[in-house]
Backbone bond lengths (Angstrom), bond angles and torsions (degrees), N, CA, C in turn:
res aa  C-N    CA-C-N  psi(-1)  N-CA   C-N-CA  omega(-1)  CA-C   N-CA-C  phi
1 M - - - 1.454 - - 1.521 108.87 -
2 N 1.336 115.29 132.88 1.460 120.92 178.05 1.515 110.78 -78.80
3 T 1.316 114.92 140.13 1.461 119.84 172.34 1.512 108.12 -85.39
4 L 1.313 115.62 167.98 1.457 119.77 176.45 1.515 110.60 -58.52
5 A 1.324 117.04 -40.46 1.465 121.20 179.64 1.525 110.47 -61.57
6 D 1.341 117.84 -40.47 1.465 121.75 177.83 1.532 110.80 -63.07
7 T 1.315 116.36 -45.30 1.465 121.37 -179.91 1.521 110.67 -62.48
8 L 1.341 117.06 -44.00 1.471 120.42 178.16 1.518 110.81 -61.68
9 A 1.327 116.53 -43.13 1.460 120.86 -179.10 1.538 110.98 -64.03
10 Q 1.324 117.35 -36.58 1.459 121.04 178.92 1.525 111.16 -62.68
11 H 1.314 116.76 -29.88 1.459 121.87 -178.89 1.519 112.41 -102.47
12 N 1.330 115.98 13.27 1.464 121.99 -179.79 1.523 112.26 56.40
13 L 1.325 116.48 38.50 1.454 121.89 178.17 1.522 109.26 -113.21
14 T 1.323 114.31 148.23 1.457 120.10 175.46 1.526 108.50 -109.16
15 T 1.302 115.63 167.07 1.459 120.05 175.04 1.520 109.66 -60.19
16 E 1.332 116.91 -36.48 1.454 120.99 178.60 1.529 111.29 -63.04
17 D 1.343 117.11 -37.02 1.472 120.69 176.75 1.519 110.75 -60.81
18 I 1.322 116.39 -43.71 1.462 121.81 -179.19 1.527 109.91 -66.98
19 E 1.328 117.31 -43.29 1.458 120.84 179.58 1.526 110.52 -63.20
20 K 1.328 117.91 -41.05 1.462 121.18 179.74 1.527 109.71 -64.83
21 A 1.323 117.18 -43.63 1.461 120.65 179.48 1.525 110.43 -61.85
22 A 1.329 116.22 -41.34 1.468 119.77 179.25 1.533 110.70 -65.37
23 S 1.332 117.33 -41.65 1.462 119.28 -179.20 1.523 111.25 -66.58
24 V 1.320 117.11 -33.99 1.472 120.40 176.81 1.524 110.59 -66.48
25 R 1.331 117.01 -40.63 1.473 120.46 177.50 1.532 110.86 -64.06
26 I 1.338 116.36 -42.10 1.467 119.73 178.05 1.520 109.55 -64.15
27 F 1.327 117.60 -42.42 1.466 123.08 177.80 1.530 110.27 -56.06
28 A 1.318 117.24 -46.90 1.463 120.97 -179.23 1.527 110.76 -63.54
29 K 1.342 117.17 -39.59 1.466 120.38 179.51 1.522 111.50 -68.18
30 V 1.331 116.82 -40.74 1.471 120.30 178.49 1.537 109.26 -65.83
31 A 1.315 117.51 -42.75 1.462 120.57 178.70 1.527 110.20 -59.54
32 A 1.327 116.61 -44.49 1.473 120.05 179.63 1.523 110.68 -63.85
33 A 1.333 116.84 -39.45 1.468 120.27 179.47 1.527 111.44 -65.05
34 E 1.329 115.80 -27.45 1.463 121.26 178.58 1.532 111.81 -93.54
35 N 1.327 115.85 12.95 1.476 122.50 179.33 1.525 112.23 59.79
36 I 1.320 116.99 37.38 1.455 121.70 176.22 1.529 107.03 -104.20
37 D 1.324 115.80 117.67 1.459 121.45 179.42 1.518 107.75 -89.75
38 L 1.314 117.00 100.31 1.450 120.93 -176.46 1.527 112.55 -61.78
39 S 1.326 117.34 -26.53 1.467 119.74 -179.88 1.521 111.77 -68.81
40 Q 1.320 117.88 -15.52 1.459 122.12 179.56 1.534 112.60 -92.78
41 L 1.333 117.20 -2.90 1.459 121.21 -177.88 1.521 110.91 -99.77
42 T 1.326 115.67 155.87 1.461 120.70 174.52 1.525 108.88 -80.33
43 E 1.332 116.56 163.03 1.470 120.43 177.84 1.531 111.69 -56.24
44 P 1.351 119.16 -45.77 1.468 118.78 178.20 1.533 112.55 -61.48
45 Q 1.331 117.85 -36.32 1.466 120.13 177.95 1.529 110.96 -66.10
46 I 1.335 116.06 -43.10 1.463 119.94 178.41 1.523 110.02 -63.92
47 D 1.327 116.48 -43.48 1.475 120.08 179.65 1.528 110.86 -59.83
48 E 1.318 116.66 -43.93 1.470 120.93 -179.98 1.533 110.72 -65.06
49 L 1.319 115.72 -44.46 1.453 120.75 179.62 1.533 110.90 -63.98
50 Y 1.343 116.62 -41.86 1.462 120.53 179.23 1.526 111.13 -65.93
51 A 1.330 116.79 -40.78 1.479 120.05 178.51 1.530 110.12 -60.31
52 H 1.342 116.58 -42.22 1.464 120.37 176.99 1.530 110.09 -63.83
53 F 1.320 116.91 -44.39 1.461 122.01 179.56 1.530 110.51 -59.81
54 E 1.332 115.85 -47.46 1.464 120.76 -176.39 1.532 111.77 -64.82
55 A 1.337 116.56 -36.33 1.466 120.47 -177.66 1.521 113.10 -83.71
56 N 1.336 117.77 -32.90 1.456 119.92 -169.94 1.521 116.48 -117.04
57 V 1.326 117.77 -24.96 1.461 120.21 -175.27 1.517 111.73 -105.66
58 L 1.323 116.62 -48.73 1.458 121.33 -175.82 1.534 113.30 -57.17
59 P 1.320 119.72 -42.19 1.473 118.01 178.81 1.530 112.68 -57.85
60 G 1.315 117.61 -38.51 1.461 120.76 177.21 1.517 112.38 -66.59
61 I 1.318 116.42 -38.09 1.462 120.58 177.66 1.514 109.79 -64.57
62 L 1.310 116.77 -47.16 1.467 121.13 -177.03 1.520 112.54 -66.93
63 S 1.334 116.85 -30.13 1.451 119.82 -179.44 1.525 112.15 -88.52
64 G 1.341 115.72 -6.59 1.461 119.34 -178.66 1.513 112.91 82.38
65 N 1.321 117.27 9.83 1.458 121.71 -178.74 1.520 112.66 -109.25
66 A 1.310 117.10 26.95 1.460 120.25 -177.71 1.515 109.70 -69.13
67 A 1.309 114.54 133.34 1.471 119.94 177.70 1.516 109.24 -80.39
68 E 1.292 115.66 152.18 1.461 120.36 174.49 1.523 108.17 -68.46
69 P 1.341 117.03 145.65 1.476 118.22 175.97 1.523 109.89 -54.81
70 S 1.314 114.63 141.32 1.459 119.93 -174.31 1.516 110.72 -124.29
71 T 1.317 115.94 149.78 1.453 119.95 173.69 1.521 109.99 -112.93
72 T 1.326 116.95 20.42 1.454 120.73 174.99 1.511 109.03 -123.98
73 N 1.340 115.48 154.88 1.449 119.25 178.08 1.538 108.48 -95.13
74 H 1.309 116.44 -172.53 1.463 120.40 -174.73 1.523 113.80 -67.33
75 T 1.305 117.98 -15.73 1.470 120.17 178.65 1.522 110.84 -97.38
76 S 1.323 117.32 8.26 1.456 124.74 179.58 1.518 113.41 64.67
77 E 1.323 116.85 17.56 1.463 120.01 173.77 1.526 107.13 -84.12
78 P 1.328 117.07 136.72 1.472 118.32 179.61 1.524 110.85 -61.57
79 V 1.312 115.62 142.18 1.448 121.61 174.57 1.521 108.14 -125.30
80 A 1.295 116.04 151.80 1.462 120.19 -179.66 1.516 109.78 -72.47
81 A 1.304 115.82 143.44 1.469 120.15 174.40 1.521 107.85 -67.30
82 P 1.338 117.17 145.32 1.456 119.09 -179.28 1.517 111.15 -66.82
83 K 1.319 115.42 149.22 1.460 120.76 174.16 1.533 106.94 -71.48
84 P 1.323 118.30 155.43 1.462 120.57 -177.12 1.527 114.26 -53.68
85 N 1.301 119.02 -35.72 1.455 121.45 -177.38 1.521 113.70 -97.03
86 E 1.325 116.69 3.16 1.453 121.31 -175.22 1.536 110.55 -86.36
87 V 1.320 116.21 133.02 1.448 121.45 174.23 1.514 106.73 -105.88
88 L 1.308 115.75 120.83 1.458 120.24 -178.85 1.510 109.90 -84.74
89 P 1.318 118.81 145.03 1.461 120.77 178.23 1.517 110.59 -67.50
90 C 1.301 114.98 148.45 1.460 120.44 176.86 1.520 108.50 -72.40
91 P 1.332 117.62 138.13 1.468 119.10 179.59 1.516 112.15 -67.44
């Protein structure tokens, strides 16, 4: 019986390749849940958004401590939801 490591090696894949692919799929699902149409963004916008996701959102998801999406800022003042094509600056 082949182990997962054997199967990955047969396809020239590493565990890191699988983890990256999974994080990209999660990123796409989170973007869709936030009404962000990635097909409407430029490559640099997607790269910036993904870097923010990878540094600030994904760790919470993986640890099970992900916060629910919020429409308020840290001072509890209401903020407008982003437009579908709008890329918000990273805090």
